[in-house]
PDB file with SEQRES, HELIX, SHEET and CRYST1 records, atoms N, CA, C and O in Angstrom:
SEQRES   1 A   80  MET GLY TRP LEU ILE SER MET THR LEU ALA SER PHE ALA          
SEQRES   2 A   80  ALA ALA PHE ILE ALA VAL LYS ILE PHE ASP TYR ALA PHE          
SEQRES   3 A   80  SER GLY VAL THR GLY THR LEU GLY SER VAL ALA ARG ALA          
SEQRES   4 A   80  GLY VAL PHE ILE VAL THR TRP THR ALA VAL THR ALA GLN          
SEQRES   5 A   80  LEU GLY ILE ARG GLY PHE THR SER LYS VAL ARG GLN LEU          
SEQRES   6 A   80  ARG GLN SER ASN ALA LYS ALA ILE LYS ALA LEU LEU LYS          
SEQRES   7 A   80  ARG ALA                                                      
HELIX    1 AA1 GLY A    2  ALA A   25  1                                  24    
HELIX    2 AA2 THR A   32  ARG A   79  1                                  48    
CRYST1    1.000    1.000    1.000  90.00  90.00  90.00 P 1           1          
ATOM      1  N   MET A   1      -7.317   7.463  12.030  1.00  0.00           N  
ATOM      2  CA  MET A   1      -6.200   6.792  12.656  1.00  0.00           C  
ATOM      3  C   MET A   1      -6.234   5.294  12.363  1.00  0.00           C  
ATOM      4  O   MET A   1      -5.191   4.644  12.282  1.00  0.00           O  
ATOM      5  N   GLY A   2      -7.433   4.757  12.207  1.00  0.00           N  
ATOM      6  CA  GLY A   2      -7.569   3.334  11.928  1.00  0.00           C  
ATOM      7  C   GLY A   2      -6.970   2.940  10.591  1.00  0.00           C  
ATOM      8  O   GLY A   2      -6.401   1.858  10.453  1.00  0.00           O  
ATOM      9  N   TRP A   3      -7.102   3.834   9.591  1.00  0.00           N  
ATOM     10  CA  TRP A   3      -6.530   3.526   8.281  1.00  0.00           C  
ATOM     11  C   TRP A   3      -5.010   3.429   8.357  1.00  0.00           C  
ATOM     12  O   TRP A   3      -4.404   2.625   7.649  1.00  0.00           O  
ATOM     13  N   LEU A   4      -4.394   4.239   9.208  1.00  0.00           N  
ATOM     14  CA  LEU A   4      -2.936   4.202   9.342  1.00  0.00           C  
ATOM     15  C   LEU A   4      -2.474   2.901   9.991  1.00  0.00           C  
ATOM     16  O   LEU A   4      -1.488   2.299   9.566  1.00  0.00           O  
ATOM     17  N   ILE A   5      -3.190   2.481  11.011  1.00  0.00           N  
ATOM     18  CA  ILE A   5      -2.831   1.230  11.688  1.00  0.00           C  
ATOM     19  C   ILE A   5      -3.026   0.035  10.768  1.00  0.00           C  
ATOM     20  O   ILE A   5      -2.179  -0.857  10.711  1.00  0.00           O  
ATOM     21  N   SER A   6      -4.148   0.018  10.046  1.00  0.00           N  
ATOM     22  CA  SER A   6      -4.392  -1.114   9.142  1.00  0.00           C  
ATOM     23  C   SER A   6      -3.388  -1.141   8.004  1.00  0.00           C  
ATOM     24  O   SER A   6      -2.952  -2.214   7.589  1.00  0.00           O  
ATOM     25  N   MET A   7      -3.018   0.020   7.497  1.00  0.00           N  
ATOM     26  CA  MET A   7      -2.019   0.081   6.429  1.00  0.00           C  
ATOM     27  C   MET A   7      -0.656  -0.403   6.932  1.00  0.00           C  
ATOM     28  O   MET A   7       0.052  -1.123   6.228  1.00  0.00           O  
ATOM     29  N   THR A   8      -0.301  -0.009   8.137  1.00  0.00           N  
ATOM     30  CA  THR A   8       0.973  -0.424   8.717  1.00  0.00           C  
ATOM     31  C   THR A   8       1.007  -1.927   8.955  1.00  0.00           C  
ATOM     32  O   THR A   8       2.003  -2.584   8.655  1.00  0.00           O  
ATOM     33  N   LEU A   9      -0.078  -2.469   9.494  1.00  0.00           N  
ATOM     34  CA  LEU A   9      -0.139  -3.913   9.740  1.00  0.00           C  
ATOM     35  C   LEU A   9      -0.092  -4.713   8.435  1.00  0.00           C  
ATOM     36  O   LEU A   9       0.584  -5.739   8.354  1.00  0.00           O  
ATOM     37  N   ALA A  10      -0.806  -4.243   7.428  1.00  0.00           N  
ATOM     38  CA  ALA A  10      -0.794  -4.939   6.138  1.00  0.00           C  
ATOM     39  C   ALA A  10       0.594  -4.895   5.507  1.00  0.00           C  
ATOM     40  O   ALA A  10       1.054  -5.892   4.951  1.00  0.00           O  
ATOM     41  N   SER A  11       1.257  -3.757   5.588  1.00  0.00           N  
ATOM     42  CA  SER A  11       2.602  -3.624   5.033  1.00  0.00           C  
ATOM     43  C   SER A  11       3.587  -4.517   5.779  1.00  0.00           C  
ATOM     44  O   SER A  11       4.436  -5.163   5.165  1.00  0.00           O  
ATOM     45  N   PHE A  12       3.470  -4.550   7.105  1.00  0.00           N  
ATOM     46  CA  PHE A  12       4.359  -5.385   7.895  1.00  0.00           C  
ATOM     47  C   PHE A  12       4.156  -6.859   7.568  1.00  0.00           C  
ATOM     48  O   PHE A  12       5.122  -7.603   7.400  1.00  0.00           O  
ATOM     49  N   ALA A  13       2.901  -7.275   7.478  1.00  0.00           N  
ATOM     50  CA  ALA A  13       2.606  -8.684   7.190  1.00  0.00           C  
ATOM     51  C   ALA A  13       3.142  -9.086   5.815  1.00  0.00           C  
ATOM     52  O   ALA A  13       3.742 -10.152   5.671  1.00  0.00           O  
ATOM     53  N   ALA A  14       2.933  -8.253   4.822  1.00  0.00           N  
ATOM     54  CA  ALA A  14       3.422  -8.567   3.480  1.00  0.00           C  
ATOM     55  C   ALA A  14       4.951  -8.608   3.443  1.00  0.00           C  
ATOM     56  O   ALA A  14       5.534  -9.491   2.815  1.00  0.00           O  
ATOM     57  N   ALA A  15       5.591  -7.666   4.108  1.00  0.00           N  
ATOM     58  CA  ALA A  15       7.051  -7.634   4.132  1.00  0.00           C  
ATOM     59  C   ALA A  15       7.608  -8.835   4.882  1.00  0.00           C  
ATOM     60  O   ALA A  15       8.616  -9.407   4.469  1.00  0.00           O  
ATOM     61  N   PHE A  16       6.970  -9.219   5.969  1.00  0.00           N  
ATOM     62  CA  PHE A  16       7.404 -10.384   6.736  1.00  0.00           C  
ATOM     63  C   PHE A  16       7.304 -11.660   5.893  1.00  0.00           C  
ATOM     64  O   PHE A  16       8.214 -12.489   5.897  1.00  0.00           O  
ATOM     65  N   ILE A  17       6.200 -11.806   5.181  1.00  0.00           N  
ATOM     66  CA  ILE A  17       6.021 -12.975   4.312  1.00  0.00           C  
ATOM     67  C   ILE A  17       7.046 -12.974   3.192  1.00  0.00           C  
ATOM     68  O   ILE A  17       7.593 -14.024   2.854  1.00  0.00           O  
ATOM     69  N   ALA A  18       7.316 -11.805   2.608  1.00  0.00           N  
ATOM     70  CA  ALA A  18       8.305 -11.718   1.526  1.00  0.00           C  
ATOM     71  C   ALA A  18       9.697 -12.110   2.029  1.00  0.00           C  
ATOM     72  O   ALA A  18      10.446 -12.781   1.319  1.00  0.00           O  
ATOM     73  N   VAL A  19      10.040 -11.697   3.238  1.00  0.00           N  
ATOM     74  CA  VAL A  19      11.342 -12.060   3.809  1.00  0.00           C  
ATOM     75  C   VAL A  19      11.409 -13.555   4.082  1.00  0.00           C  
ATOM     76  O   VAL A  19      12.449 -14.177   3.865  1.00  0.00           O  
ATOM     77  N   LYS A  20      10.319 -14.135   4.552  1.00  0.00           N  
ATOM     78  CA  LYS A  20      10.295 -15.587   4.790  1.00  0.00           C  
ATOM     79  C   LYS A  20      10.458 -16.351   3.474  1.00  0.00           C  
ATOM     80  O   LYS A  20      11.165 -17.358   3.435  1.00  0.00           O  
ATOM     81  N   ILE A  21       9.827 -15.897   2.418  1.00  0.00           N  
ATOM     82  CA  ILE A  21       9.985 -16.528   1.102  1.00  0.00           C  
ATOM     83  C   ILE A  21      11.424 -16.370   0.624  1.00  0.00           C  
ATOM     84  O   ILE A  21      12.012 -17.307   0.084  1.00  0.00           O  
ATOM     85  N   PHE A  22      11.991 -15.178   0.825  1.00  0.00           N  
ATOM     86  CA  PHE A  22      13.391 -14.946   0.452  1.00  0.00           C  
ATOM     87  C   PHE A  22      14.309 -15.882   1.223  1.00  0.00           C  
ATOM     88  O   PHE A  22      15.218 -16.475   0.643  1.00  0.00           O  
ATOM     89  N   ASP A  23      14.082 -16.018   2.519  1.00  0.00           N  
ATOM     90  CA  ASP A  23      14.901 -16.917   3.340  1.00  0.00           C  
ATOM     91  C   ASP A  23      14.790 -18.359   2.871  1.00  0.00           C  
ATOM     92  O   ASP A  23      15.781 -19.089   2.854  1.00  0.00           O  
ATOM     93  N   TYR A  24      13.591 -18.767   2.491  1.00  0.00           N  
ATOM     94  CA  TYR A  24      13.389 -20.129   2.011  1.00  0.00           C  
ATOM     95  C   TYR A  24      14.085 -20.345   0.662  1.00  0.00           C  
ATOM     96  O   TYR A  24      14.718 -21.378   0.445  1.00  0.00           O  
ATOM     97  N   ALA A  25      13.964 -19.378  -0.231  1.00  0.00           N  
ATOM     98  CA  ALA A  25      14.542 -19.514  -1.566  1.00  0.00           C  
ATOM     99  C   ALA A  25      16.064 -19.418  -1.552  1.00  0.00           C  
ATOM    100  O   ALA A  25      16.738 -20.112  -2.313  1.00  0.00           O  
ATOM    101  N   PHE A  26      16.600 -18.573  -0.703  1.00  0.00           N  
ATOM    102  CA  PHE A  26      18.040 -18.344  -0.657  1.00  0.00           C  
ATOM    103  C   PHE A  26      18.596 -18.719   0.711  1.00  0.00           C  
ATOM    104  O   PHE A  26      19.299 -17.928   1.339  1.00  0.00           O  
ATOM    105  N   SER A  27      18.283 -19.911   1.164  1.00  0.00           N  
ATOM    106  CA  SER A  27      18.715 -20.330   2.498  1.00  0.00           C  
ATOM    107  C   SER A  27      20.231 -20.495   2.601  1.00  0.00           C  
ATOM    108  O   SER A  27      20.779 -20.452   3.703  1.00  0.00           O  
ATOM    109  N   GLY A  28      20.907 -20.681   1.488  1.00  0.00           N  
ATOM    110  CA  GLY A  28      22.349 -20.873   1.524  1.00  0.00           C  
ATOM    111  C   GLY A  28      23.140 -19.575   1.540  1.00  0.00           C  
ATOM    112  O   GLY A  28      24.351 -19.594   1.762  1.00  0.00           O  
ATOM    113  N   VAL A  29      22.480 -18.455   1.311  1.00  0.00           N  
ATOM    114  CA  VAL A  29      23.162 -17.164   1.261  1.00  0.00           C  
ATOM    115  C   VAL A  29      23.364 -16.664   2.691  1.00  0.00           C  
ATOM    116  O   VAL A  29      22.405 -16.492   3.444  1.00  0.00           O  
ATOM    117  N   THR A  30      24.611 -16.436   3.044  1.00  0.00           N  
ATOM    118  CA  THR A  30      24.922 -15.904   4.375  1.00  0.00           C  
ATOM    119  C   THR A  30      25.857 -14.719   4.221  1.00  0.00           C  
ATOM    120  O   THR A  30      26.326 -14.421   3.122  1.00  0.00           O  
ATOM    121  N   GLY A  31      26.116 -14.061   5.305  1.00  0.00           N  
ATOM    122  CA  GLY A  31      27.062 -12.959   5.307  1.00  0.00           C  
ATOM    123  C   GLY A  31      26.396 -11.623   5.055  1.00  0.00           C  
ATOM    124  O   GLY A  31      25.176 -11.476   5.126  1.00  0.00           O  
ATOM    125  N   THR A  32      27.245 -10.661   4.757  1.00  0.00           N  
ATOM    126  CA  THR A  32      26.790  -9.284   4.602  1.00  0.00           C  
ATOM    127  C   THR A  32      25.861  -9.123   3.410  1.00  0.00           C  
ATOM    128  O   THR A  32      24.850  -8.427   3.497  1.00  0.00           O  
ATOM    129  N   LEU A  33      26.199  -9.762   2.300  1.00  0.00           N  
ATOM    130  CA  LEU A  33      25.367  -9.629   1.103  1.00  0.00           C  
ATOM    131  C   LEU A  33      23.968 -10.176   1.345  1.00  0.00           C  
ATOM    132  O   LEU A  33      22.985  -9.574   0.913  1.00  0.00           O  
ATOM    133  N   GLY A  34      23.868 -11.293   2.020  1.00  0.00           N  
ATOM    134  CA  GLY A  34      22.564 -11.871   2.339  1.00  0.00           C  
ATOM    135  C   GLY A  34      21.752 -10.984   3.255  1.00  0.00           C  
ATOM    136  O   GLY A  34      20.542 -10.844   3.077  1.00  0.00           O  
ATOM    137  N   SER A  35      22.407 -10.382   4.237  1.00  0.00           N  
ATOM    138  CA  SER A  35      21.709  -9.487   5.167  1.00  0.00           C  
ATOM    139  C   SER A  35      21.215  -8.224   4.467  1.00  0.00           C  
ATOM    140  O   SER A  35      20.107  -7.754   4.728  1.00  0.00           O  
ATOM    141  N   VAL A  36      22.030  -7.688   3.592  1.00  0.00           N  
ATOM    142  CA  VAL A  36      21.639  -6.484   2.856  1.00  0.00           C  
ATOM    143  C   VAL A  36      20.479  -6.802   1.912  1.00  0.00           C  
ATOM    144  O   VAL A  36      19.533  -6.022   1.803  1.00  0.00           O  
ATOM    145  N   ALA A  37      20.552  -7.942   1.235  1.00  0.00           N  
ATOM    146  CA  ALA A  37      19.474  -8.333   0.327  1.00  0.00           C  
ATOM    147  C   ALA A  37      18.179  -8.577   1.094  1.00  0.00           C  
ATOM    148  O   ALA A  37      17.101  -8.197   0.639  1.00  0.00           O  
ATOM    149  N   ARG A  38      18.290  -9.208   2.253  1.00  0.00           N  
ATOM    150  CA  ARG A  38      17.110  -9.478   3.088  1.00  0.00           C  
ATOM    151  C   ARG A  38      16.463  -8.167   3.532  1.00  0.00           C  
ATOM    152  O   ARG A  38      15.242  -8.026   3.472  1.00  0.00           O  
ATOM    153  N   ALA A  39      17.266  -7.222   3.970  1.00  0.00           N  
ATOM    154  CA  ALA A  39      16.742  -5.910   4.369  1.00  0.00           C  
ATOM    155  C   ALA A  39      16.122  -5.194   3.168  1.00  0.00           C  
ATOM    156  O   ALA A  39      15.086  -4.542   3.296  1.00  0.00           O  
ATOM    157  N   GLY A  40      16.747  -5.315   2.026  1.00  0.00           N  
ATOM    158  CA  GLY A  40      16.209  -4.698   0.810  1.00  0.00           C  
ATOM    159  C   GLY A  40      14.853  -5.265   0.434  1.00  0.00           C  
ATOM    160  O   GLY A  40      13.955  -4.521   0.041  1.00  0.00           O  
ATOM    161  N   VAL A  41      14.696  -6.581   0.552  1.00  0.00           N  
ATOM    162  CA  VAL A  41      13.401  -7.215   0.253  1.00  0.00           C  
ATOM    163  C   VAL A  41      12.333  -6.683   1.206  1.00  0.00           C  
ATOM    164  O   VAL A  41      11.216  -6.382   0.784  1.00  0.00           O  
ATOM    165  N   PHE A  42      12.668  -6.569   2.474  1.00  0.00           N  
ATOM    166  CA  PHE A  42      11.712  -6.058   3.454  1.00  0.00           C  
ATOM    167  C   PHE A  42      11.299  -4.630   3.116  1.00  0.00           C  
ATOM    168  O   PHE A  42      10.109  -4.316   3.093  1.00  0.00           O  
ATOM    169  N   ILE A  43      12.274  -3.767   2.855  1.00  0.00           N  
ATOM    170  CA  ILE A  43      11.993  -2.351   2.596  1.00  0.00           C  
ATOM    171  C   ILE A  43      11.203  -2.163   1.310  1.00  0.00           C  
ATOM    172  O   ILE A  43      10.249  -1.387   1.268  1.00  0.00           O  
ATOM    173  N   VAL A  44      11.602  -2.873   0.263  1.00  0.00           N  
ATOM    174  CA  VAL A  44      10.905  -2.732  -1.023  1.00  0.00           C  
ATOM    175  C   VAL A  44       9.465  -3.220  -0.914  1.00  0.00           C  
ATOM    176  O   VAL A  44       8.557  -2.583  -1.447  1.00  0.00           O  
ATOM    177  N   THR A  45       9.248  -4.335  -0.237  1.00  0.00           N  
ATOM    178  CA  THR A  45       7.894  -4.854  -0.079  1.00  0.00           C  
ATOM    179  C   THR A  45       7.043  -3.904   0.753  1.00  0.00           C  
ATOM    180  O   THR A  45       5.903  -3.609   0.395  1.00  0.00           O  
ATOM    181  N   TRP A  46       7.594  -3.430   1.857  1.00  0.00           N  
ATOM    182  CA  TRP A  46       6.865  -2.496   2.725  1.00  0.00           C  
ATOM    183  C   TRP A  46       6.461  -1.253   1.925  1.00  0.00           C  
ATOM    184  O   TRP A  46       5.315  -0.809   1.998  1.00  0.00           O  
ATOM    185  N   THR A  47       7.391  -0.705   1.174  1.00  0.00           N  
ATOM    186  CA  THR A  47       7.125   0.506   0.402  1.00  0.00           C  
ATOM    187  C   THR A  47       6.078   0.265  -0.675  1.00  0.00           C  
ATOM    188  O   THR A  47       5.188   1.092  -0.873  1.00  0.00           O  
ATOM    189  N   ALA A  48       6.178  -0.858  -1.368  1.00  0.00           N  
ATOM    190  CA  ALA A  48       5.230  -1.153  -2.440  1.00  0.00           C  
ATOM    191  C   ALA A  48       3.812  -1.325  -1.901  1.00  0.00           C  
ATOM    192  O   ALA A  48       2.863  -0.800  -2.482  1.00  0.00           O  
ATOM    193  N   VAL A  49       3.664  -2.039  -0.820  1.00  0.00           N  
ATOM    194  CA  VAL A  49       2.331  -2.257  -0.248  1.00  0.00           C  
ATOM    195  C   VAL A  49       1.757  -0.944   0.284  1.00  0.00           C  
ATOM    196  O   VAL A  49       0.583  -0.647   0.059  1.00  0.00           O  
ATOM    197  N   THR A  50       2.560  -0.170   0.974  1.00  0.00           N  
ATOM    198  CA  THR A  50       2.094   1.104   1.514  1.00  0.00           C  
ATOM    199  C   THR A  50       1.682   2.059   0.395  1.00  0.00           C  
ATOM    200  O   THR A  50       0.645   2.715   0.486  1.00  0.00           O  
ATOM    201  N   ALA A  51       2.486   2.134  -0.651  1.00  0.00           N  
ATOM    202  CA  ALA A  51       2.163   3.006  -1.773  1.00  0.00           C  
ATOM    203  C   ALA A  51       0.875   2.558  -2.470  1.00  0.00           C  
ATOM    204  O   ALA A  51       0.032   3.388  -2.812  1.00  0.00           O  
ATOM    205  N   GLN A  52       0.726   1.262  -2.678  1.00  0.00           N  
ATOM    206  CA  GLN A  52      -0.472   0.757  -3.339  1.00  0.00           C  
ATOM    207  C   GLN A  52      -1.725   1.046  -2.511  1.00  0.00           C  
ATOM    208  O   GLN A  52      -2.741   1.473  -3.059  1.00  0.00           O  
ATOM    209  N   LEU A  53      -1.661   0.821  -1.217  1.00  0.00           N  
ATOM    210  CA  LEU A  53      -2.810   1.104  -0.362  1.00  0.00           C  
ATOM    211  C   LEU A  53      -3.117   2.602  -0.319  1.00  0.00           C  
ATOM    212  O   LEU A  53      -4.283   2.996  -0.278  1.00  0.00           O  
ATOM    213  N   GLY A  54      -2.087   3.427  -0.326  1.00  0.00           N  
ATOM    214  CA  GLY A  54      -2.290   4.876  -0.343  1.00  0.00           C  
ATOM    215  C   GLY A  54      -2.923   5.346  -1.629  1.00  0.00           C  
ATOM    216  O   GLY A  54      -3.808   6.202  -1.613  1.00  0.00           O  
ATOM    217  N   ILE A  55      -2.477   4.795  -2.750  1.00  0.00           N  
ATOM    218  CA  ILE A  55      -3.044   5.159  -4.044  1.00  0.00           C  
ATOM    219  C   ILE A  55      -4.500   4.716  -4.120  1.00  0.00           C  
ATOM    220  O   ILE A  55      -5.350   5.447  -4.629  1.00  0.00           O  
ATOM    221  N   ARG A  56      -4.786   3.517  -3.612  1.00  0.00           N  
ATOM    222  CA  ARG A  56      -6.165   3.012  -3.623  1.00  0.00           C  
ATOM    223  C   ARG A  56      -7.069   3.920  -2.788  1.00  0.00           C  
ATOM    224  O   ARG A  56      -8.183   4.236  -3.207  1.00  0.00           O  
ATOM    225  N   GLY A  57      -6.607   4.336  -1.622  1.00  0.00           N  
ATOM    226  CA  GLY A  57      -7.393   5.229  -0.776  1.00  0.00           C  
ATOM    227  C   GLY A  57      -7.608   6.588  -1.421  1.00  0.00           C  
ATOM    228  O   GLY A  57      -8.704   7.144  -1.345  1.00  0.00           O  
ATOM    229  N   PHE A  58      -6.583   7.125  -2.051  1.00  0.00           N  
ATOM    230  CA  PHE A  58      -6.685   8.411  -2.731  1.00  0.00           C  
ATOM    231  C   PHE A  58      -7.676   8.326  -3.882  1.00  0.00           C  
ATOM    232  O   PHE A  58      -8.500   9.222  -4.066  1.00  0.00           O  
ATOM    233  N   THR A  59      -7.597   7.251  -4.656  1.00  0.00           N  
ATOM    234  CA  THR A  59      -8.503   7.068  -5.781  1.00  0.00           C  
ATOM    235  C   THR A  59      -9.948   6.995  -5.302  1.00  0.00           C  
ATOM    236  O   THR A  59     -10.847   7.548  -5.936  1.00  0.00           O  
ATOM    237  N   SER A  60     -10.167   6.321  -4.196  1.00  0.00           N  
ATOM    238  CA  SER A  60     -11.508   6.215  -3.636  1.00  0.00           C  
ATOM    239  C   SER A  60     -12.046   7.591  -3.241  1.00  0.00           C  
ATOM    240  O   SER A  60     -13.203   7.909  -3.517  1.00  0.00           O  
ATOM    241  N   LYS A  61     -11.222   8.393  -2.606  1.00  0.00           N  
ATOM    242  CA  LYS A  61     -11.657   9.730  -2.191  1.00  0.00           C  
ATOM    243  C   LYS A  61     -11.939  10.624  -3.395  1.00  0.00           C  
ATOM    244  O   LYS A  61     -12.895  11.398  -3.380  1.00  0.00           O  
ATOM    245  N   VAL A  62     -11.121  10.524  -4.430  1.00  0.00           N  
ATOM    246  CA  VAL A  62     -11.339  11.315  -5.640  1.00  0.00           C  
ATOM    247  C   VAL A  62     -12.643  10.898  -6.313  1.00  0.00           C  
ATOM    248  O   VAL A  62     -13.389  11.749  -6.796  1.00  0.00           O  
ATOM    249  N   ARG A  63     -12.921   9.602  -6.349  1.00  0.00           N  
ATOM    250  CA  ARG A  63     -14.162   9.107  -6.931  1.00  0.00           C  
ATOM    251  C   ARG A  63     -15.369   9.659  -6.168  1.00  0.00           C  
ATOM    252  O   ARG A  63     -16.354  10.075  -6.779  1.00  0.00           O  
ATOM    253  N   GLN A  64     -15.294   9.663  -4.842  1.00  0.00           N  
ATOM    254  CA  GLN A  64     -16.391  10.216  -4.042  1.00  0.00           C  
ATOM    255  C   GLN A  64     -16.577  11.705  -4.310  1.00  0.00           C  
ATOM    256  O   GLN A  64     -17.709  12.183  -4.389  1.00  0.00           O  
ATOM    257  N   LEU A  65     -15.486  12.436  -4.448  1.00  0.00           N  
ATOM    258  CA  LEU A  65     -15.559  13.866  -4.731  1.00  0.00           C  
ATOM    259  C   LEU A  65     -16.203  14.114  -6.090  1.00  0.00           C  
ATOM    260  O   LEU A  65     -17.041  15.006  -6.224  1.00  0.00           O  
ATOM    261  N   ARG A  66     -15.822  13.339  -7.091  1.00  0.00           N  
ATOM    262  CA  ARG A  66     -16.416  13.502  -8.425  1.00  0.00           C  
ATOM    263  C   ARG A  66     -17.909  13.219  -8.402  1.00  0.00           C  
ATOM    264  O   ARG A  66     -18.688  13.940  -9.024  1.00  0.00           O  
ATOM    265  N   GLN A  67     -18.313  12.175  -7.689  1.00  0.00           N  
ATOM    266  CA  GLN A  67     -19.735  11.856  -7.601  1.00  0.00           C  
ATOM    267  C   GLN A  67     -20.503  12.973  -6.893  1.00  0.00           C  
ATOM    268  O   GLN A  67     -21.608  13.324  -7.305  1.00  0.00           O  
ATOM    269  N   SER A  68     -19.930  13.520  -5.848  1.00  0.00           N  
ATOM    270  CA  SER A  68     -20.577  14.627  -5.131  1.00  0.00           C  
ATOM    271  C   SER A  68     -20.701  15.858  -6.029  1.00  0.00           C  
ATOM    272  O   SER A  68     -21.725  16.541  -6.026  1.00  0.00           O  
ATOM    273  N   ASN A  69     -19.657  16.128  -6.784  1.00  0.00           N  
ATOM    274  CA  ASN A  69     -19.702  17.272  -7.691  1.00  0.00           C  
ATOM    275  C   ASN A  69     -20.746  17.070  -8.776  1.00  0.00           C  
ATOM    276  O   ASN A  69     -21.457  18.010  -9.130  1.00  0.00           O  
ATOM    277  N   ALA A  70     -20.850  15.864  -9.304  1.00  0.00           N  
ATOM    278  CA  ALA A  70     -21.840  15.585 -10.340  1.00  0.00           C  
ATOM    279  C   ALA A  70     -23.250  15.770  -9.791  1.00  0.00           C  
ATOM    280  O   ALA A  70     -24.108  16.323 -10.479  1.00  0.00           O  
ATOM    281  N   LYS A  71     -23.503  15.319  -8.566  1.00  0.00           N  
ATOM    282  CA  LYS A  71     -24.813  15.499  -7.947  1.00  0.00           C  
ATOM    283  C   LYS A  71     -25.121  16.980  -7.739  1.00  0.00           C  
ATOM    284  O   LYS A  71     -26.246  17.421  -7.974  1.00  0.00           O  
ATOM    285  N   ALA A  72     -24.131  17.740  -7.302  1.00  0.00           N  
ATOM    286  CA  ALA A  72     -24.334  19.172  -7.069  1.00  0.00           C  
ATOM    287  C   ALA A  72     -24.626  19.896  -8.383  1.00  0.00           C  
ATOM    288  O   ALA A  72     -25.484  20.778  -8.426  1.00  0.00           O  
ATOM    289  N   ILE A  73     -23.926  19.534  -9.440  1.00  0.00           N  
ATOM    290  CA  ILE A  73     -24.151  20.172 -10.741  1.00  0.00           C  
ATOM    291  C   ILE A  73     -25.548  19.847 -11.254  1.00  0.00           C  
ATOM    292  O   ILE A  73     -26.234  20.726 -11.775  1.00  0.00           O  
ATOM    293  N   LYS A  74     -25.979  18.591 -11.112  1.00  0.00           N  
ATOM    294  CA  LYS A  74     -27.328  18.216 -11.534  1.00  0.00           C  
ATOM    295  C   LYS A  74     -28.375  18.987 -10.749  1.00  0.00           C  
ATOM    296  O   LYS A  74     -29.373  19.427 -11.320  1.00  0.00           O  
ATOM    297  N   ALA A  75     -28.167  19.156  -9.460  1.00  0.00           N  
ATOM    298  CA  ALA A  75     -29.122  19.897  -8.639  1.00  0.00           C  
ATOM    299  C   ALA A  75     -29.172  21.364  -9.056  1.00  0.00           C  
ATOM    300  O   ALA A  75     -30.248  21.961  -9.092  1.00  0.00           O  
ATOM    301  N   LEU A  76     -28.036  21.941  -9.367  1.00  0.00           N  
ATOM    302  CA  LEU A  76     -28.008  23.346  -9.798  1.00  0.00           C  
ATOM    303  C   LEU A  76     -28.662  23.519 -11.168  1.00  0.00           C  
ATOM    304  O   LEU A  76     -29.331  24.523 -11.409  1.00  0.00           O  
ATOM    305  N   LEU A  77     -28.477  22.558 -12.059  1.00  0.00           N  
ATOM    306  CA  LEU A  77     -29.072  22.661 -13.398  1.00  0.00           C  
ATOM    307  C   LEU A  77     -30.588  22.483 -13.347  1.00  0.00           C  
ATOM    308  O   LEU A  77     -31.299  23.060 -14.170  1.00  0.00           O  
ATOM    309  N   LYS A  78     -31.094  21.695 -12.397  1.00  0.00           N  
ATOM    310  CA  LYS A  78     -32.542  21.521 -12.264  1.00  0.00           C  
ATOM    311  C   LYS A  78     -33.209  22.820 -11.800  1.00  0.00           C  
ATOM    312  O   LYS A  78     -34.334  23.122 -12.199  1.00  0.00           O  
ATOM    313  N   ARG A  79     -32.520  23.573 -10.969  1.00  0.00           N  
ATOM    314  CA  ARG A  79     -33.078  24.832 -10.455  1.00  0.00           C  
ATOM    315  C   ARG A  79     -33.090  25.913 -11.516  1.00  0.00           C  
ATOM    316  O   ARG A  79     -33.929  26.813 -11.479  1.00  0.00           O  
ATOM    317  N   ALA A  80     -32.177  25.832 -12.452  1.00  0.00           N  
ATOM    318  CA  ALA A  80     -32.046  26.904 -13.451  1.00  0.00           C  
ATOM    319  C   ALA A  80     -33.060  26.824 -14.543  1.00  0.00           C  
ATOM    320  O   ALA A  80     -33.063  27.661 -15.446  1.00  0.00           O  
TER     321      ALA A  80                                                      
END                                                                             
């Protein structure tokens, strides 16, 4: 459960910072187009950070599985 909370907080923080940078860069943009673009920046950033953290976690688990399998194979070959 901790990984989910940390991933959510990291995604929120990155998206919040990206929106603040967008607001600073495009401070003159107002209206519907500006609001839609601002929401798009938030969603895209949130999705990118969440996906990257998920891929990193998956890769870590796969690496651990491969190492465990290699150890098991070595142990079986020593017995044979």
